[in-house]
C-alpha positions as YAML, in Angstrom:
chain: A
units: angstrom
residues:
- id: 1
  name: MET
  ca: [74.87, 122.91, 25.95]
- id: 2
  name: LYS
  ca: [77.67, 120.47, 25.83]
- id: 3
  name: ILE
  ca: [80.17, 123.12, 27.01]
- id: 4
  name: GLN
  ca: [77.93, 124.08, 29.89]
- id: 5
  name: PHE
  ca: [77.69, 120.42, 30.95]
- id: 6
  name: ASN
  ca: [81.44, 120.05, 30.87]
- id: 7
  name: THR
  ca: [81.88, 123.21, 32.89]
- id: 8
  name: LYS
  ca: [79.46, 122.01, 35.51]
- id: 9
  name: ASN
  ca: [81.17, 118.66, 35.62]
- id: 10
  name: ALA
  ca: [84.55, 120.28, 36.03]
- id: 11
  name: LEU
  ca: [83.30, 122.40, 38.89]
- id: 12
  name: LEU
  ca: [81.79, 119.36, 40.53]
- id: 13
  name: ILE
  ca: [85.00, 117.34, 40.23]
- id: 14
  name: LEU
  ca: [87.11, 120.21, 41.57]
- id: 15
  name: SER
  ca: [84.77, 120.65, 44.51]
- id: 16
  name: THR
  ca: [84.95, 116.96, 45.27]
- id: 17
  name: LEU
  ca: [88.75, 116.92, 45.15]
- id: 18
  name: ILE
  ca: [88.93, 119.85, 47.56]
- id: 19
  name: MET
  ca: [86.61, 118.09, 49.99]
- id: 20
  name: VAL
  ca: [88.59, 114.85, 49.76]
- id: 21
  name: ALA
  ca: [91.84, 116.71, 50.27]
- id: 22
  name: CYS
  ca: [90.44, 118.48, 53.31]
- id: 23
  name: GLY
  ca: [89.07, 115.20, 54.62]
- id: 24
  name: ASN
  ca: [92.41, 113.46, 54.17]
- id: 25
  name: ASN
  ca: [94.17, 116.32, 55.90]
- id: 26
  name: ASP
  ca: [91.79, 116.08, 58.86]
- id: 27
  name: SER
  ca: [92.20, 112.30, 58.93]
- id: 28
  name: GLU
  ca: [95.97, 112.59, 58.93]
- id: 29
  name: LYS
  ca: [95.75, 115.07, 61.79]
- id: 30
  name: MET
  ca: [93.50, 112.70, 63.72]
- id: 31
  name: ASP
  ca: [95.79, 109.71, 63.01]
- id: 32
  name: SER
  ca: [98.79, 111.76, 64.06]
- id: 33
  name: SER
  ca: [97.02, 112.82, 67.24]
- id: 34
  name: SER
  ca: [95.91, 109.24, 67.92]
- id: 35
  name: ALA
  ca: [99.38, 107.83, 67.34]
- id: 36
  name: SER
  ca: [100.83, 110.47, 69.61]
- id: 37
  name: THR
  ca: [98.34, 109.60, 72.33]
- id: 38
  name: LYS
  ca: [99.04, 105.89, 71.90]
- id: 39
  name: GLU
  ca: [102.79, 106.49, 72.12]
- id: 40
  name: GLU
  ca: [102.39, 108.59, 75.26]
- id: 41
  name: GLN
  ca: [100.24, 105.90, 76.87]
- id: 42
  name: SER
  ca: [102.57, 103.14, 75.74]
- id: 43
  name: ILE
  ca: [105.72, 104.48, 77.37]
- id: 44
  name: PRO
  ca: [104.98, 106.87, 80.24]
- id: 45
  name: ASN
  ca: [108.18, 107.60, 82.15]
- id: 46
  name: GLY
  ca: [109.92, 104.83, 80.26]
- id: 47
  name: SER
  ca: [107.48, 102.09, 81.35]
- id: 48
  name: LYS
  ca: [105.21, 100.03, 79.12]
- id: 49
  name: GLN
  ca: [101.46, 100.60, 79.62]
- id: 50
  name: ILE
  ca: [98.24, 99.06, 78.35]
- id: 51
  name: THR
  ca: [94.53, 99.37, 79.10]
- id: 52
  name: PHE
  ca: [92.02, 96.51, 79.35]
- id: 53
  name: THR
  ca: [88.28, 96.88, 79.04]
- id: 54
  name: LYS
  ca: [86.18, 95.45, 81.83]
- id: 55
  name: ASP
  ca: [85.27, 92.46, 79.65]
- id: 56
  name: GLN
  ca: [88.92, 91.79, 78.84]
- id: 57
  name: TYR
  ca: [89.83, 92.13, 82.51]
- id: 58
  name: ASN
  ca: [87.19, 89.65, 83.64]
- id: 59
  name: LEU
  ca: [87.97, 87.20, 80.84]
- id: 60
  name: ALA
  ca: [91.68, 87.15, 81.71]
- id: 61
  name: GLY
  ca: [90.98, 86.27, 85.35]
- id: 62
  name: ILE
  ca: [93.41, 88.90, 86.60]
- id: 63
  name: GLU
  ca: [94.03, 89.27, 90.32]
- id: 64
  name: THR
  ca: [96.04, 91.91, 92.17]
- id: 65
  name: GLY
  ca: [97.70, 91.95, 95.56]
- id: 66
  name: GLU
  ca: [100.18, 93.97, 97.59]
- id: 67
  name: ILE
  ca: [103.93, 94.38, 97.80]
- id: 68
  name: GLU
  ca: [104.68, 92.67, 101.10]
- id: 69
  name: MET
  ca: [107.48, 93.06, 103.60]
- id: 70
  name: ARG
  ca: [108.52, 89.48, 104.29]
- id: 71
  name: ASN
  ca: [111.25, 87.82, 106.33]
- id: 72
  name: LEU
  ca: [113.23, 86.11, 103.59]
- id: 73
  name: SER
  ca: [116.31, 84.10, 104.38]
- id: 74
  name: ASN
  ca: [119.60, 84.22, 102.58]
- id: 75
  name: ILE
  ca: [119.76, 80.65, 101.40]
- id: 76
  name: VAL
  ca: [122.37, 78.19, 100.20]
- id: 77
  name: LYS
  ca: [121.11, 75.85, 97.50]
- id: 78
  name: LEU
  ca: [122.29, 72.24, 97.73]
- id: 79
  name: ASN
  ca: [121.60, 68.95, 96.03]
- id: 80
  name: GLY
  ca: [122.40, 65.35, 96.80]
- id: 81
  name: VAL
  ca: [120.84, 61.96, 97.43]
- id: 82
  name: VAL
  ca: [119.05, 60.01, 100.12]
- id: 83
  name: ASP
  ca: [121.61, 57.79, 101.81]
- id: 84
  name: VAL
  ca: [121.86, 55.34, 104.70]
- id: 85
  name: GLU
  ca: [124.54, 55.01, 107.34]
- id: 86
  name: PRO
  ca: [127.14, 52.26, 106.75]
- id: 87
  name: LYS
  ca: [125.84, 50.30, 109.75]
- id: 88
  name: SER
  ca: [122.46, 50.07, 108.02]
- id: 89
  name: MET
  ca: [123.76, 48.40, 104.86]
- id: 90
  name: ALA
  ca: [125.01, 44.84, 104.49]
- id: 91
  name: SER
  ca: [126.32, 42.65, 101.69]
- id: 92
  name: VAL
  ca: [125.81, 38.92, 102.16]
- id: 93
  name: SER
  ca: [128.17, 36.33, 100.66]
- id: 94
  name: ALA
  ca: [129.12, 32.69, 101.24]
- id: 95
  name: PRO
  ca: [132.43, 32.72, 103.18]
- id: 96
  name: LEU
  ca: [133.60, 29.34, 101.84]
- id: 97
  name: GLY
  ca: [131.60, 29.31, 98.61]
- id: 98
  name: GLY
  ca: [129.50, 26.43, 97.35]
- id: 99
  name: TYR
  ca: [126.40, 25.63, 95.36]
- id: 100
  name: LEU
  ca: [123.19, 27.50, 96.02]
- id: 101
  name: LYS
  ca: [120.54, 25.06, 97.17]
- id: 102
  name: THR
  ca: [117.74, 27.45, 98.16]
- id: 103
  name: ALA
  ca: [117.24, 31.18, 97.64]
- id: 104
  name: GLY
  ca: [113.78, 32.65, 97.94]
- id: 105
  name: ARG
  ca: [114.37, 36.31, 98.75]
- id: 106
  name: LEU
  ca: [113.19, 38.98, 96.33]
- id: 107
  name: PRO
  ca: [114.20, 42.66, 96.14]
- id: 108
  name: GLY
  ca: [111.92, 44.72, 98.36]
- id: 109
  name: GLU
  ca: [111.15, 41.84, 100.71]
- id: 110
  name: GLU
  ca: [111.28, 42.68, 104.41]
- id: 111
  name: ILE
  ca: [113.59, 40.56, 106.53]
- id: 112
  name: LYS
  ca: [114.56, 40.29, 110.20]
- id: 113
  name: LYS
  ca: [118.04, 39.94, 111.64]
- id: 114
  name: GLY
  ca: [118.97, 36.25, 111.85]
- id: 115
  name: GLN
  ca: [116.44, 35.18, 109.22]
- id: 116
  name: VAL
  ca: [117.59, 32.57, 106.67]
- id: 117
  name: LEU
  ca: [118.33, 34.10, 103.28]
- id: 118
  name: ALA
  ca: [119.72, 31.08, 101.40]
- id: 119
  name: THR
  ca: [121.23, 27.62, 101.82]
- id: 120
  name: ILE
  ca: [124.69, 26.73, 100.52]
- id: 121
  name: GLU
  ca: [125.90, 23.18, 99.81]
- id: 122
  name: ASN
  ca: [129.62, 22.38, 99.92]
- id: 123
  name: PRO
  ca: [131.44, 19.03, 100.48]
- id: 124
  name: GLU
  ca: [134.16, 20.91, 102.36]
- id: 125
  name: PHE
  ca: [131.67, 21.47, 105.17]
- id: 126
  name: ILE
  ca: [131.75, 17.73, 105.91]
- id: 127
  name: GLN
  ca: [135.54, 17.66, 106.22]
- id: 128
  name: ILE
  ca: [135.55, 20.68, 108.54]
- id: 129
  name: GLN
  ca: [133.01, 19.06, 110.87]
- id: 130
  name: GLN
  ca: [134.91, 15.76, 110.85]
- id: 131
  name: ASP
  ca: [138.21, 17.48, 111.68]
- id: 132
  name: TYR
  ca: [136.48, 19.42, 114.43]
- id: 133
  name: LEU
  ca: [135.16, 16.27, 116.10]
- id: 134
  name: GLU
  ca: [138.56, 14.57, 115.89]
- id: 135
  name: SER
  ca: [140.30, 17.61, 117.34]
- id: 136
  name: LEU
  ca: [137.69, 17.85, 120.07]
- id: 137
  name: GLY
  ca: [138.37, 14.23, 121.08]
- id: 138
  name: LYS
  ca: [142.12, 14.82, 121.17]
- id: 139
  name: LEU
  ca: [141.59, 17.96, 123.24]
- id: 140
  name: GLU
  ca: [139.70, 16.01, 125.88]
- id: 141
  name: PHE
  ca: [142.54, 13.47, 126.09]
- id: 142
  name: LEU
  ca: [145.22, 16.17, 126.25]
- id: 143
  name: GLU
  ca: [143.30, 18.07, 128.91]
- id: 144
  name: GLU
  ca: [143.27, 15.00, 131.15]
- id: 145
  name: GLU
  ca: [146.95, 14.36, 130.45]
- id: 146
  name: PHE
  ca: [147.79, 18.00, 131.16]
- id: 147
  name: ASN
  ca: [146.02, 17.93, 134.52]
- id: 148
  name: ARG
  ca: [147.75, 14.64, 135.44]
- id: 149
  name: GLN
  ca: [151.23, 15.85, 134.48]
- id: 150
  name: LYS
  ca: [150.60, 19.13, 136.29]
- id: 151
  name: GLN
  ca: [149.84, 17.29, 139.51]
- id: 152
  name: LEU
  ca: [152.92, 15.09, 139.11]
- id: 153
  name: ARG
  ca: [155.05, 18.12, 138.49]
- id: 154
  name: GLU
  ca: [153.76, 19.79, 141.62]
- id: 155
  name: GLU
  ca: [154.83, 16.67, 143.55]
- id: 156
  name: ASP
  ca: [158.17, 16.75, 141.71]
- id: 157
  name: ILE
  ca: [157.62, 13.25, 140.36]
- id: 158
  name: ASN
  ca: [157.97, 13.96, 136.61]
- id: 159
  name: SER
  ca: [160.47, 16.10, 134.80]
- id: 160
  name: ALA
  ca: [159.86, 19.70, 133.79]
- id: 161
  name: LYS
  ca: [160.48, 18.76, 130.15]
- id: 162
  name: THR
  ca: [157.68, 16.19, 130.13]
- id: 163
  name: PHE
  ca: [155.22, 18.67, 131.60]
- id: 164
  name: GLN
  ca: [156.22, 21.33, 129.07]
- id: 165
  name: GLU
  ca: [155.66, 18.96, 126.14]
- id: 166
  name: VAL
  ca: [152.20, 17.96, 127.37]
- id: 167
  name: SER
  ca: [151.33, 21.60, 128.12]
- id: 168
  name: SER
  ca: [152.41, 22.66, 124.63]
- id: 169
  name: ASP
  ca: [150.38, 19.92, 122.91]
- id: 170
  name: TYR
  ca: [147.35, 20.84, 124.99]
- id: 171
  name: LYS
  ca: [147.54, 24.53, 124.05]
- id: 172
  name: VAL
  ca: [148.05, 23.74, 120.36]
- id: 173
  name: MET
  ca: [144.97, 21.53, 120.35]
- id: 174
  name: GLN
  ca: [142.96, 24.21, 122.16]
- id: 175
  name: GLY
  ca: [143.85, 26.63, 119.39]
- id: 176
  name: ARG
  ca: [142.94, 24.11, 116.69]
- id: 177
  name: VAL
  ca: [139.53, 23.36, 118.22]
- id: 178
  name: ASN
  ca: [138.85, 27.08, 118.58]
- id: 179
  name: ALA
  ca: [139.78, 27.62, 114.91]
- id: 180
  name: TYR
  ca: [137.35, 24.92, 113.78]
- id: 181
  name: GLU
  ca: [134.60, 26.44, 115.90]
- id: 182
  name: GLN
  ca: [135.22, 29.81, 114.27]
- id: 183
  name: GLN
  ca: [135.00, 28.20, 110.83]
- id: 184
  name: LEU
  ca: [131.71, 26.56, 111.75]
- id: 185
  name: ALA
  ca: [130.34, 29.87, 112.99]
- id: 186
  name: LEU
  ca: [131.53, 31.58, 109.81]
- id: 187
  name: ILE
  ca: [129.70, 29.17, 107.52]
- id: 188
  name: GLY
  ca: [126.61, 29.05, 109.75]
- id: 189
  name: ILE
  ca: [126.82, 25.55, 111.28]
- id: 190
  name: SER
  ca: [126.15, 25.11, 115.00]
- id: 191
  name: LYS
  ca: [129.06, 23.57, 116.94]
- id: 192
  name: ASN
  ca: [126.58, 22.10, 119.43]
- id: 193
  name: SER
  ca: [124.80, 20.32, 116.60]
- id: 194
  name: VAL
  ca: [128.12, 18.88, 115.38]
- id: 195
  name: GLN
  ca: [129.08, 17.82, 118.91]
- id: 196
  name: ASN
  ca: [125.83, 15.85, 119.01]
- id: 197
  name: GLY
  ca: [126.93, 13.98, 115.90]
- id: 198
  name: ASN
  ca: [124.85, 15.86, 113.33]
- id: 199
  name: ILE
  ca: [127.06, 16.21, 110.25]
- id: 200
  name: THR
  ca: [125.66, 18.26, 107.36]
- id: 201
  name: ARG
  ca: [126.85, 19.25, 103.90]
- id: 202
  name: THR
  ca: [124.70, 22.41, 103.85]
- id: 203
  name: ALA
  ca: [124.89, 25.70, 105.69]
- id: 204
  name: ASN
  ca: [122.44, 28.58, 105.98]
- id: 205
  name: LEU
  ca: [123.18, 32.21, 105.22]
- id: 206
  name: TYR
  ca: [121.54, 34.50, 107.78]
- id: 207
  name: ALA
  ca: [120.57, 38.18, 107.57]
- id: 208
  name: PRO
  ca: [123.08, 40.25, 109.59]
- id: 209
  name: ILE
  ca: [120.63, 43.17, 109.95]
- id: 210
  name: SER
  ca: [116.90, 43.81, 109.84]
- id: 211
  name: GLY
  ca: [115.53, 45.72, 106.87]
- id: 212
  name: TYR
  ca: [114.78, 45.01, 103.24]
- id: 213
  name: VAL
  ca: [116.40, 43.09, 100.41]
- id: 214
  name: LYS
  ca: [117.83, 45.74, 98.11]
- id: 215
  name: GLU
  ca: [119.32, 43.39, 95.50]
- id: 216
  name: SER
  ca: [119.40, 39.63, 94.91]
- id: 217
  name: TYR
  ca: [122.03, 38.27, 92.52]
- id: 218
  name: VAL
  ca: [121.55, 34.49, 92.74]
- id: 219
  name: ASN
  ca: [119.74, 31.54, 91.19]
- id: 220
  name: ILE
  ca: [119.34, 28.05, 92.59]
- id: 221
  name: GLY
  ca: [122.15, 25.79, 91.37]
- id: 222
  name: ASP
  ca: [124.66, 28.59, 90.87]
- id: 223
  name: TYR
  ca: [128.16, 28.06, 92.18]
- id: 224
  name: VAL
  ca: [129.23, 31.05, 94.21]
- id: 225
  name: SER
  ca: [132.71, 31.94, 95.41]
- id: 226
  name: PRO
  ca: [133.53, 33.77, 98.65]
- id: 227
  name: GLN
  ca: [133.97, 37.00, 96.65]
- id: 228
  name: ASP
  ca: [130.45, 36.91, 95.18]
- id: 229
  name: VAL
  ca: [127.81, 39.16, 96.76]
- id: 230
  name: LEU
  ca: [124.54, 37.23, 96.91]
- id: 231
  name: PHE
  ca: [122.28, 39.80, 98.60]
- id: 232
  name: GLU
  ca: [122.37, 43.47, 99.50]
- id: 233
  name: LEU
  ca: [120.32, 44.47, 102.54]
- id: 234
  name: VAL
  ca: [119.35, 47.94, 103.73]
- id: 235
  name: ASN
  ca: [117.71, 49.22, 106.90]
- id: 236
  name: LEU
  ca: [115.51, 52.25, 106.21]
- id: 237
  name: ASP
  ca: [115.36, 53.32, 109.86]
- id: 238
  name: ASP
  ca: [118.55, 55.36, 109.46]
- id: 239
  name: ILE
  ca: [118.09, 57.11, 106.11]
- id: 240
  name: HIS
  ca: [119.46, 60.64, 105.87]
- id: 241
  name: LEU
  ca: [120.39, 63.26, 103.28]
- id: 242
  name: ALA
  ca: [123.89, 63.28, 101.83]
- id: 243
  name: LEU
  ca: [124.13, 66.76, 100.30]
- id: 244
  name: ASN
  ca: [126.94, 68.43, 98.37]
- id: 245
  name: ALA
  ca: [128.11, 71.91, 99.40]
- id: 246
  name: PHE
  ca: [130.51, 74.07, 97.41]
- id: 247
  name: GLU
  ca: [133.59, 75.32, 99.20]
- id: 248
  name: LYS
  ca: [132.41, 78.94, 99.05]
- id: 249
  name: ASP
  ca: [129.18, 78.08, 100.90]
- id: 250
  name: LEU
  ca: [130.67, 76.11, 103.79]
- id: 251
  name: GLU
  ca: [130.96, 79.11, 106.11]
- id: 252
  name: LYS
  ca: [127.19, 79.60, 105.84]
- id: 253
  name: ILE
  ca: [126.39, 76.06, 107.01]
- id: 254
  name: GLU
  ca: [126.39, 75.11, 110.69]
- id: 255
  name: MET
  ca: [125.56, 72.09, 112.81]
- id: 256
  name: GLY
  ca: [121.89, 71.97, 113.75]
- id: 257
  name: GLN
  ca: [120.73, 74.22, 110.89]
- id: 258
  name: THR
  ca: [117.30, 73.59, 109.40]
- id: 259
  name: VAL
  ca: [117.29, 72.24, 105.85]
- id: 260
  name: LYS
  ca: [114.26, 72.39, 103.57]
- id: 261
  name: PHE
  ca: [114.25, 69.79, 100.81]
- id: 262
  name: SER
  ca: [112.14, 68.09, 98.17]
- id: 263
  name: LEU
  ca: [112.38, 65.06, 95.93]
- id: 264
  name: ALA
  ca: [113.08, 65.45, 92.21]
- id: 265
  name: ASN
  ca: [109.38, 65.12, 91.34]
- id: 266
  name: GLU
  ca: [108.19, 67.64, 93.96]
- id: 267
  name: ASN
  ca: [107.88, 71.40, 93.46]
- id: 268
  name: GLU
  ca: [107.45, 72.56, 97.05]
- id: 269
  name: PHE
  ca: [110.20, 72.34, 99.68]
- id: 270
  name: ASP
  ca: [107.85, 70.95, 102.32]
- id: 271
  name: ARG
  ca: [110.18, 68.40, 103.91]
- id: 272
  name: THR
  ca: [112.56, 69.25, 106.73]
- id: 273
  name: ALA
  ca: [115.94, 67.92, 107.87]
- id: 274
  name: GLU
  ca: [118.68, 69.02, 110.26]
- id: 275
  name: VAL
  ca: [122.44, 69.21, 109.69]
- id: 276
  name: PHE
  ca: [124.26, 66.70, 111.92]
- id: 277
  name: LEU
  ca: [127.60, 66.28, 110.15]
- id: 278
  name: ILE
  ca: [129.73, 68.53, 107.93]
- id: 279
  name: GLY
  ca: [132.67, 67.06, 106.06]
- id: 280
  name: LYS
  ca: [136.16, 68.16, 107.08]
- id: 281
  name: ALA
  ca: [137.77, 67.82, 103.66]
- id: 282
  name: THR
  ca: [137.04, 69.08, 100.15]
- id: 283
  name: GLY
  ca: [137.54, 66.89, 97.09]
- id: 284
  name: ASN
  ca: [139.06, 67.79, 93.75]
- id: 285
  name: ASP
  ca: [135.64, 69.06, 92.64]
- id: 286
  name: ARG
  ca: [135.67, 71.58, 95.54]
- id: 287
  name: ILE
  ca: [132.63, 69.91, 97.09]
- id: 288
  name: THR
  ca: [132.18, 68.93, 100.73]
- id: 289
  name: PRO
  ca: [129.55, 66.45, 101.99]
- id: 290
  name: VAL
  ca: [126.87, 67.69, 104.39]
- id: 291
  name: HIS
  ca: [124.78, 65.04, 106.17]
- id: 292
  name: CYS
  ca: [121.31, 65.80, 107.53]
- id: 293
  name: HIS
  ca: [118.84, 63.84, 109.66]
- id: 294
  name: ILE
  ca: [115.34, 63.78, 108.20]
- id: 295
  name: ILE
  ca: [112.73, 65.05, 110.66]
- id: 296
  name: LYS
  ca: [110.31, 62.31, 111.68]
- id: 297
  name: GLY
  ca: [107.19, 62.34, 109.52]
- id: 298
  name: ASP
  ca: [108.95, 63.79, 106.46]
- id: 299
  name: GLU
  ca: [110.56, 60.51, 105.39]
- id: 300
  name: ASN
  ca: [107.40, 59.13, 103.75]
- id: 301
  name: GLY
  ca: [108.01, 57.89, 100.22]
- id: 302
  name: ILE
  ca: [111.77, 58.32, 100.52]
- id: 303
  name: LEU
  ca: [114.15, 55.56, 99.47]
- id: 304
  name: PRO
  ca: [117.96, 55.36, 99.37]
- id: 305
  name: GLY
  ca: [119.45, 56.68, 96.15]
- id: 306
  name: MET
  ca: [116.69, 59.21, 95.43]
- id: 307
  name: TYR
  ca: [117.86, 62.62, 94.18]
- id: 308
  name: VAL
  ca: [116.94, 65.59, 96.38]
- id: 309
  name: LYS
  ca: [117.03, 69.38, 96.09]
- id: 310
  name: ALA
  ca: [117.57, 71.41, 99.25]
- id: 311
  name: TRP
  ca: [118.36, 74.80, 100.71]
- id: 312
  name: VAL
  ca: [119.76, 75.98, 104.02]
- id: 313
  name: GLU
  ca: [118.78, 79.23, 105.73]
- id: 314
  name: SER
  ca: [121.67, 81.54, 106.62]
- id: 315
  name: GLY
  ca: [120.11, 84.61, 108.25]
- id: 316
  name: THR
  ca: [116.87, 86.51, 107.60]
- id: 317
  name: ASN
  ca: [115.89, 90.12, 106.88]
- id: 318
  name: LYS
  ca: [112.71, 91.91, 105.81]
- id: 319
  name: GLN
  ca: [112.49, 92.68, 102.11]
- id: 320
  name: ASN
  ca: [109.94, 93.84, 99.54]
- id: 321
  name: ALA
  ca: [108.49, 90.71, 97.99]
- id: 322
  name: VAL
  ca: [105.74, 89.60, 95.63]
- id: 323
  name: PRO
  ca: [104.43, 86.15, 94.72]
- id: 324
  name: SER
  ca: [106.91, 84.57, 92.31]
- id: 325
  name: GLU
  ca: [104.25, 84.21, 89.60]
- id: 326
  name: ALA
  ca: [103.83, 88.01, 89.60]
- id: 327
  name: ILE
  ca: [107.24, 88.40, 87.95]
- id: 328
  name: VAL
  ca: [107.29, 88.20, 84.14]
- id: 329
  name: GLN
  ca: [110.12, 88.26, 81.63]
- id: 330
  name: TYR
  ca: [110.04, 90.76, 78.80]
- id: 331
  name: GLU
  ca: [112.88, 91.23, 76.32]
- id: 332
  name: GLY
  ca: [115.25, 89.38, 78.63]
- id: 333
  name: LYS
  ca: [114.45, 91.47, 81.71]
- id: 334
  name: ASP
  ca: [112.29, 90.94, 84.79]
- id: 335
  name: TYR
  ca: [109.15, 93.01, 85.33]
- id: 336
  name: VAL
  ca: [106.21, 93.33, 87.68]
- id: 337
  name: ILE
  ca: [102.91, 94.55, 86.21]
- id: 338
  name: PHE
  ca: [101.03, 97.13, 88.30]
- id: 339
  name: GLN
  ca: [97.42, 98.23, 88.03]
- id: 340
  name: THR
  ca: [97.66, 102.03, 87.87]
- id: 341
  name: GLU
  ca: [94.12, 103.16, 87.07]
- id: 342
  name: THR
  ca: [90.57, 101.90, 87.40]
- id: 343
  name: SER
  ca: [87.73, 103.70, 85.63]
- id: 344
  name: ASP
  ca: [84.42, 103.06, 83.91]
- id: 345
  name: SER
  ca: [86.28, 102.61, 80.65]
- id: 346
  name: GLY
  ca: [88.60, 99.90, 81.96]
- id: 347
  name: TYR
  ca: [91.79, 99.06, 83.81]
- id: 348
  name: THR
  ca: [95.26, 100.39, 83.05]
- id: 349
  name: PHE
  ca: [98.42, 98.41, 83.74]
- id: 350
  name: ARG
  ca: [102.08, 99.40, 83.71]
- id: 351
  name: LEU
  ca: [105.27, 97.34, 83.58]
- id: 352
  name: GLU
  ca: [108.02, 98.21, 86.04]
- id: 353
  name: GLN
  ca: [111.43, 96.64, 85.70]
- id: 354
  name: VAL
  ca: [112.66, 94.90, 88.86]
- id: 355
  name: LYS
  ca: [115.73, 93.08, 90.09]
- id: 356
  name: LYS
  ca: [114.99, 89.69, 91.59]
- id: 357
  name: GLY
  ca: [116.45, 88.63, 94.93]
- id: 358
  name: ILE
  ca: [115.88, 85.66, 97.19]
- id: 359
  name: GLU
  ca: [113.15, 83.25, 96.13]
- id: 360
  name: GLN
  ca: [111.61, 81.31, 98.98]
- id: 361
  name: GLU
  ca: [108.33, 79.50, 99.66]
- id: 362
  name: GLY
  ca: [106.54, 81.00, 96.66]
- id: 363
  name: TYR
  ca: [107.73, 84.60, 97.14]
- id: 364
  name: THR
  ca: [110.57, 86.52, 95.51]
- id: 365
  name: ALA
  ca: [112.33, 89.60, 96.86]
- id: 366
  name: ILE
  ca: [112.37, 92.55, 94.43]
- id: 367
  name: THR
  ca: [114.06, 95.94, 94.16]
- id: 368
  name: PHE
  ca: [113.07, 98.80, 91.85]
- id: 369
  name: ALA
  ca: [114.96, 101.52, 90.07]
- id: 370
  name: GLU
  ca: [115.21, 104.76, 92.09]
- id: 371
  name: SER
  ca: [112.97, 106.53, 89.57]
- id: 372
  name: ALA
  ca: [110.16, 103.98, 89.89]
- id: 373
  name: ASP
  ca: [106.94, 105.30, 91.41]
- id: 374
  name: VAL
  ca: [104.96, 102.33, 92.71]
- id: 375
  name: ASP
  ca: [103.57, 103.73, 95.95]
- id: 376
  name: ASN
  ca: [99.98, 102.60, 96.55]
- id: 377
  name: LEU
  ca: [99.98, 100.55, 93.34]
- id: 378
  name: LYS
  ca: [98.79, 96.96, 93.29]
- id: 379
  name: PRO
  ca: [100.94, 94.31, 91.56]
- id: 380
  name: VAL
  ca: [99.20, 91.76, 89.37]
- id: 381
  name: THR
  ca: [99.61, 88.44, 91.19]
- id: 382
  name: LYS
  ca: [97.66, 86.15, 88.88]
- id: 383
  name: ASN
  ca: [97.64, 85.82, 85.08]
- id: 384
  name: ALA
  ca: [100.22, 88.57, 84.63]
- id: 385
  name: TYR
  ca: [101.39, 86.89, 81.42]
- id: 386
  name: SER
  ca: [97.99, 87.49, 79.80]
- id: 387
  name: ILE
  ca: [98.62, 91.22, 80.16]
- id: 388
  name: LEU
  ca: [102.14, 90.84, 78.81]
- id: 389
  name: SER
  ca: [100.81, 88.90, 75.79]
- id: 390
  name: ALA
  ca: [98.30, 91.66, 75.06]
- id: 391
  name: LEU
  ca: [101.07, 94.25, 75.25]
- id: 392
  name: ARG
  ca: [103.23, 92.30, 72.81]
- id: 393
  name: ASN
  ca: [100.32, 91.94, 70.37]
- id: 394
  name: SER
  ca: [99.59, 95.68, 70.49]
- id: 395
  name: GLU
  ca: [103.22, 96.47, 69.68]
- id: 396
  name: GLU
  ca: [103.20, 94.13, 66.69]
- id: 397
  name: GLU
  ca: [100.10, 95.75, 65.17]
...
């Protein structure tokens, strides 16, 4: 009985092992077939491929579009700063120096031409006015004497030498009076006021241009010399772009060309300018300045010194293009993902390697390998990276 039991058990175990072996063999065949299918789907014609279910597709928010033929310009990329013309900038100093008595102008404050910026006090002003009045009195006397001697000379009553001496003294005094008047004008004191007997030890500093106070370097009570800059003024009516062009790009830039630009904190090149001056010399850095007028309405929020990015169009031609966000990077190369199939089971996508060209206004020109077959296929234009992430995850599993 015991032997019979063992025999039955042995037969049962052997039967089980055969079934397991057969099952494993079938499983291996299925796994091999599945792996083969997966490999064929993964790299058809050398391109990566993946399928999304409808739920995955909807969850990823994928959108497709078309390869478009667009007029894309060959562009020259430039950078530079917002600048103002020299006539629109002014540095204000005290020509004869002195102590600062008043100064109430702050950076950013708007000013008009001829407006008082500060008051300077200097004892030398008194001496200049006194010397001016004395010289003015002598000039009046010499003028009368000159006219009298001239008349006598015409009547041949006085000698030529006497008339020459009086004439010389008169001209010297004219020059002296004129020099004092220029000094008064330089320091900001009215000669008419002095002629009326108004002597002052202070003088006003006036704004030479209209605009804004860019910098103020003074405090009340400071002694300032003629070399010290007290205020810097700027007129924003004449701001323009001062761009830098490399020597190799100069032949592509012409007078009157349209320039698209943006500030450092802006992504879109929505502002427009026009080339009005191209430098005639290149520096040691092989860079030439290119100056551009900003089109009216596009100067909002722009201040001198701001960094700008820009590009200049240099001819257009129609090229295959897709939205720039449709291009993804995979293993150091550029790809566009195409939707190749749509069925009840899901959506199939394929990566096609591309070569990027001109990028302009949100679109990038692309070229494919000769073997690429993308006719009638729709490129993924939104959330392409979600498909790429899924592909990477499937390869890692």
